[in-house]
C-alpha positions in Angstrom: 91.5 81.8 114.5 91.1 85.5 115.4 88.3 87.5 116.9 85.7 89.0 114.5 85.1 92.6 115.1 82.2 94.7 113.8 83.5 97.8 112.2 81.0 100.7 112.3 80.8 104.2 110.9 82.7 106.4 113.4 81.7 109.8 114.6 81.4 111.8 111.3 79.9 114.9 112.8 76.3 116.0 112.5 75.8 114.1 109.2 73.0 111.5 108.7 72.4 109.5 105.6 75.8 110.1 104.1 76.4 108.4 100.7 78.9 105.5 100.3 80.8 106.4 97.1 83.6 103.7 97.3 84.1 100.4 99.0 87.9 100.0 99.0 88.2 96.5 100.3 86.9 93.0 99.4 86.3 89.9 101.6 89.6 88.2 102.2 91.6 91.4 101.9 94.3 91.9 104.6 94.2 95.4 106.0 96.6 97.3 108.3 95.4 99.7 111.0 94.5 103.0 109.4 94.1 101.5 105.9 91.0 103.1 104.3 88.0 100.8 104.1 85.3 103.0 102.5 84.8 106.5 101.2 81.8 108.6 102.3 80.6 111.8 100.7 78.4 114.4 102.4 77.2 117.7 101.0 80.4 119.4 101.9 83.2 116.8 101.8 84.3 113.3 101.1 86.0 111.3 103.8 87.7 107.9 104.1 86.9 105.6 107.0 90.0 103.8 108.2 90.4 100.4 109.8 90.7 100.8 113.5 93.0 97.7 113.7 94.8 95.3 111.4 92.9 92.2 110.2 91.3 90.3 107.4 88.0 91.5 105.9 85.4 88.7 106.5 82.1 90.2 105.2 81.1 93.6 103.8 77.7 94.9 105.0 77.3 97.9 102.8 77.6 98.8 99.1 78.2 101.8 96.9 75.1 103.9 96.9 74.0 103.1 100.4 73.4 105.9 102.9 75.0 105.5 106.3 75.1 107.3 109.6 77.3 107.1 112.7 77.1 103.6 114.2 76.0 101.8 111.1 77.7 98.4 110.5 80.3 98.6 107.7 82.0 95.2 107.7 83.2 92.3 109.8 87.0 92.3 110.4 88.8 89.2 111.8 91.7 90.4 113.9 94.7 88.2 114.9 95.0 87.0 118.4 98.0 88.1 120.4 100.9 85.9 119.4 99.6 84.8 116.0 
C-alpha cells in the first residue's frame, strides 16, 4: 500500500476561477511524473497540470466545467512506497 497524496492546482499565476476544460485521467489510471492530469483554460491560454510524481489515481475531486484556483484539490494520487 502506498501513500495517498492530495494533488492541488499549482501556482498558475494571477488567475482565479480558471475553467477545467479536460480531465485526462480516471480513477485506477497509473500515471508517471509529469503526465498531464487536467487541462485548464484562462482568458489568455490553456495549460495542462502535470502529475508531480508517479502513482495511481484514487479519486478525482473536480469535473469538466468546474472553476478552480491555486491550491484547490484536483485528485487523490496513491504513490508507491520506496522499494515497491
